[in-house]
C-alpha positions as CSV (number, residue, x, y, z in Angstrom):
1,M,7.7,-0.5,12.1
2,G,6.2,1.7,9.5
3,K,2.5,1.3,8.5
4,I,1.9,0.7,4.8
5,I,-1.3,2.4,3.4
6,A,-2.6,1.8,-0.1
7,I,-4.8,4.4,-1.8
8,A,-7.0,2.5,-4.1
9,N,-10.1,2.6,-6.2
10,Q,-10.3,1.0,-9.6
11,K,-12.4,3.9,-10.7
12,G,-10.4,6.7,-12.4
13,G,-10.5,10.3,-11.5
14,V,-11.6,10.0,-7.9
15,G,-8.6,11.7,-6.4
16,K,-6.2,8.7,-5.5
17,T,-3.1,10.5,-6.7
18,T,-4.1,13.9,-5.2
19,T,-4.6,12.0,-2.0
20,S,-1.5,10.0,-2.1
21,V,0.7,13.1,-2.7
22,N,-1.0,15.4,-0.4
23,L,-1.4,12.9,2.6
24,A,2.3,12.0,2.3
25,A,3.2,15.7,2.3
26,S,0.8,16.4,5.2
27,L,2.2,13.6,7.2
28,G,5.7,14.8,6.5
29,V,4.8,18.4,7.7
30,L,3.5,16.7,10.9
31,E,7.0,15.4,11.4
32,K,6.4,11.8,10.3
33,K,8.9,10.2,8.0
34,V,7.2,9.1,4.8
35,L,7.9,7.0,1.7
36,L,5.5,7.5,-1.2
37,I,5.5,4.7,-3.8
38,D,4.1,5.5,-7.3
39,A,2.5,2.2,-8.4
40,D,0.7,3.7,-11.3
41,P,2.1,3.6,-14.8
42,Q,0.6,7.0,-15.5
43,A,3.3,8.3,-12.9
44,N,1.3,11.3,-11.9
45,A,2.4,11.1,-8.2
46,T,6.0,11.2,-9.5
47,S,5.5,14.3,-11.7
48,G,3.2,15.8,-9.1
49,L,6.1,16.0,-6.8
50,G,8.2,17.7,-9.4
51,I,10.2,14.6,-10.4
52,D,10.9,14.5,-14.3
53,V,9.3,11.1,-15.3
54,E,11.4,10.7,-18.4
55,S,14.6,10.9,-16.4
56,V,13.5,8.0,-14.0
57,E,15.9,5.2,-14.3
58,A,15.0,3.1,-11.3
59,G,11.6,2.9,-9.7
60,T,8.7,0.7,-8.8
61,Y,9.2,-1.5,-12.0
62,Q,12.7,-2.5,-11.0
63,I,11.5,-3.1,-7.4
64,L,8.7,-5.5,-8.6
65,E,11.3,-7.3,-10.7
66,H,13.7,-7.5,-7.7
67,S,16.5,-6.1,-9.8
68,I,17.2,-3.4,-7.3
69,T,16.3,-2.7,-3.6
70,P,13.8,0.0,-2.7
71,K,16.7,2.0,-1.1
72,E,18.3,2.2,-4.5
73,A,15.1,3.6,-6.1
74,V,14.4,6.3,-3.4
75,L,14.5,9.9,-4.6
76,K,14.2,13.0,-2.5
77,C,11.6,15.6,-3.2
78,T,10.7,19.2,-2.1
79,S,8.2,18.1,0.6
80,P,9.9,17.8,4.0
81,N,10.2,14.3,5.3
82,V,9.0,12.7,2.2
83,D,11.0,10.2,0.0
84,V,9.5,8.9,-3.3
85,I,10.0,5.7,-5.3
86,P,8.9,6.9,-8.7
87,A,7.1,5.3,-11.6
88,H,7.7,5.3,-15.3
89,I,5.6,4.2,-18.3
90,D,7.5,1.0,-18.4
91,L,5.4,-0.2,-15.3
92,V,2.7,-1.0,-17.9
93,A,4.7,-4.1,-18.7
94,I,5.0,-5.4,-15.2
95,E,1.4,-6.9,-15.4
96,I,2.4,-9.2,-18.2
97,E,5.9,-10.0,-16.9
98,L,4.7,-11.0,-13.5
99,V,1.9,-13.4,-14.7
100,D,4.3,-16.4,-15.0
101,K,6.2,-15.7,-11.7
102,E,5.7,-17.8,-8.7
103,N,4.3,-15.8,-5.8
104,R,3.6,-12.9,-8.1
105,E,1.2,-11.2,-5.7
106,Y,4.0,-10.9,-3.0
107,M,6.7,-9.1,-5.1
108,L,6.1,-5.7,-3.5
109,K,5.5,-7.1,-0.1
110,K,8.8,-8.9,-0.2
111,A,10.7,-5.9,-1.5
112,L,9.4,-3.5,1.2
113,E,10.5,-5.7,4.1
114,S,14.0,-4.1,3.9
115,V,12.7,-0.5,4.2
116,R,9.4,-0.5,6.3
117,D,11.3,0.0,9.6
118,E,12.9,3.2,8.3
119,Y,9.6,5.1,7.8
120,D,6.5,6.0,10.0
121,Y,4.1,5.6,7.0
122,I,4.6,4.1,3.4
123,I,1.9,5.4,1.1
124,I,1.2,3.5,-2.1
125,D,-0.5,5.3,-5.0
126,C,-2.4,2.6,-6.9
127,A,-3.2,2.3,-10.5
128,P,-7.0,2.7,-11.5
129,S,-7.5,-1.0,-12.0
130,L,-7.8,-4.3,-10.0
131,G,-4.9,-5.9,-11.8
132,L,-1.6,-7.3,-10.5
133,L,-0.1,-4.0,-9.6
134,T,-3.0,-3.1,-7.3
135,L,-3.1,-6.7,-6.1
136,N,0.6,-6.4,-5.2
137,A,0.0,-3.1,-3.4
138,L,-3.0,-4.5,-1.4
139,T,-1.1,-7.6,-0.4
140,A,1.9,-5.5,0.8
141,S,-0.3,-3.1,2.7
142,D,-1.5,-3.0,6.4
143,S,-4.7,-1.0,5.4
144,V,-6.4,0.8,2.4
145,V,-7.8,4.3,2.0
146,I,-10.6,4.3,-0.6
147,P,-11.3,7.8,-2.2
148,I,-14.9,8.3,-3.2
149,Q,-15.8,11.1,-5.5
150,C,-19.0,13.0,-4.3
151,E,-20.8,12.6,-7.7
152,Y,-23.6,10.5,-9.1
153,F,-21.6,7.2,-9.9
154,A,-19.7,7.4,-6.6
155,L,-20.8,4.0,-5.3
156,E,-20.5,2.3,-8.6
157,G,-17.7,-0.2,-8.3
158,L,-17.2,0.2,-4.8
159,G,-18.8,-3.2,-4.1
160,K,-16.5,-4.8,-6.6
161,L,-13.5,-3.2,-4.8
162,L,-14.8,-4.3,-1.3
163,N,-15.2,-7.9,-2.7
164,T,-11.5,-7.8,-4.1
165,I,-10.4,-6.6,-0.6
166,K,-12.3,-9.4,1.0
167,S,-10.7,-12.0,-1.3
168,I,-7.2,-10.5,-0.6
169,Q,-8.0,-10.7,3.0
170,K,-8.9,-14.4,2.7
171,I,-6.1,-15.6,0.4
172,H,-3.1,-13.2,0.4
173,N,-3.3,-10.8,3.4
174,P,-5.5,-11.6,6.4
175,D,-4.2,-8.5,8.2
176,L,-5.5,-6.0,5.6
177,D,-7.7,-3.3,7.2
178,I,-9.8,-0.6,5.6
179,E,-8.3,2.5,7.0
180,G,-11.3,4.5,5.8
181,L,-13.5,5.7,2.9
182,L,-12.5,9.3,2.0
183,L,-15.0,11.6,0.3
184,T,-13.4,13.7,-2.3
185,M,-14.2,16.6,-4.6
186,Y,-17.0,17.8,-2.3
187,D,-19.0,20.9,-3.2
188,S,-21.4,22.0,-0.5
189,R,-23.4,24.1,-3.0
190,L,-24.4,21.0,-4.9
191,R,-27.3,18.9,-3.6
192,L,-26.0,15.9,-5.3
193,S,-22.6,16.3,-3.3
194,N,-24.5,16.4,0.0
195,Q,-26.7,13.5,-1.0
196,V,-23.6,11.2,-1.8
197,V,-22.1,12.2,1.6
198,E,-25.3,11.2,3.3
199,E,-25.6,8.1,1.4
200,V,-22.0,6.9,2.0
201,Q,-22.2,7.8,5.8
202,K,-25.5,6.1,6.1
203,H,-24.2,2.8,4.6
204,F,-20.6,2.7,5.9
205,N,-20.9,4.7,9.3
206,D,-17.6,4.5,11.1
207,M,-15.7,3.4,8.0
208,V,-15.9,7.0,6.6
209,F,-13.4,9.6,7.5
210,D,-14.7,12.7,9.3
211,T,-12.5,14.7,7.0
212,V,-14.1,15.5,3.6
213,I,-11.9,16.8,0.8
214,Q,-13.5,19.8,-0.7
215,R,-13.4,20.9,-4.4
216,N,-10.5,23.4,-4.6
217,V,-8.8,25.3,-7.4
218,K,-5.4,25.4,-5.7
219,L,-5.6,21.6,-5.3
220,S,-6.1,21.2,-9.0
221,E,-3.2,23.8,-9.9
222,A,-0.6,22.3,-7.5
223,P,0.4,19.3,-9.7
224,S,1.2,21.4,-12.7
225,F,3.8,23.3,-10.6
226,G,5.3,19.8,-9.4
227,E,4.3,20.6,-5.8
228,S,2.0,19.2,-3.2
229,I,-0.8,21.5,-1.9
230,I,1.2,22.0,1.3
231,N,4.2,23.5,-0.7
232,Y,2.0,25.3,-3.2
233,D,-0.4,27.0,-0.8
234,A,-0.5,26.0,2.8
235,T,-3.4,28.2,3.7
236,S,-5.7,26.9,1.0
237,K,-8.8,24.8,1.9
238,G,-7.2,21.7,0.2
239,A,-4.2,22.0,2.4
240,V,-6.2,22.3,5.5
241,N,-8.4,19.3,4.5
242,Y,-5.3,17.1,3.9
243,I,-3.7,18.1,7.1
244,N,-6.8,17.2,8.9
245,L,-6.8,13.8,7.2
246,A,-3.4,13.2,8.2
247,Q,-4.1,14.2,11.8
248,E,-7.0,11.8,11.8
249,I,-4.9,8.9,10.5
250,I,-2.2,9.5,13.1
251,K,-4.7,9.7,15.9
252,K,-6.4,6.5,14.7
253,N,-3.0,4.8,14.6
254,S,-1.8,6.0,18.0
255,K,-4.5,4.1,19.8
């Protein structure tokens, strides 16, 4: 049975989509079968893998509506062993449309039952909010990776997210684990970056991944070419970081 991992943080610009795309691609290169679900109306994970967002006719929106099955929404991308369920701007409307539905928090969980056995990992790229979309993703997931930017306001909002995860564990998904806190955009030359790393490691100990994602120009360039960092430049620092992260996750889940 495939493991479902949400990449979540209500703070924008912390590296959620970068992590979703490149973790999926890295797991694929390590010969794991991966499904990447874009659950963000901005659809950056979709375009980041070279899929034209405007041409998307079926994706996460239709799955949450239960008008199609996940299999019908799956697209192939250039990353080996990676399938994608794309997003479109119409996903914005789902928050309003689900409000009156019964069991609205379980729409994604229910939909994914039909495909989870076909993949080793299902990665969900969450929207930068704690709305119904993210709630659906966390209710459907086995664990959550929380990217934390190595900057001044890094820990701001983290308490709120951890409280949300606790309430989801209590009410909707008692099996939800924290896969780990992932430090992103690390620059070893900056004292502030080092301070944030120390602070997070001191407070959260074993919850923090050993792998730290460093600031890397190639990592920023790759999405504009519609490619993961693995396809764009497999020798770059960013590619090495994400391969290390994928190996860490595989090792953790093989125990």
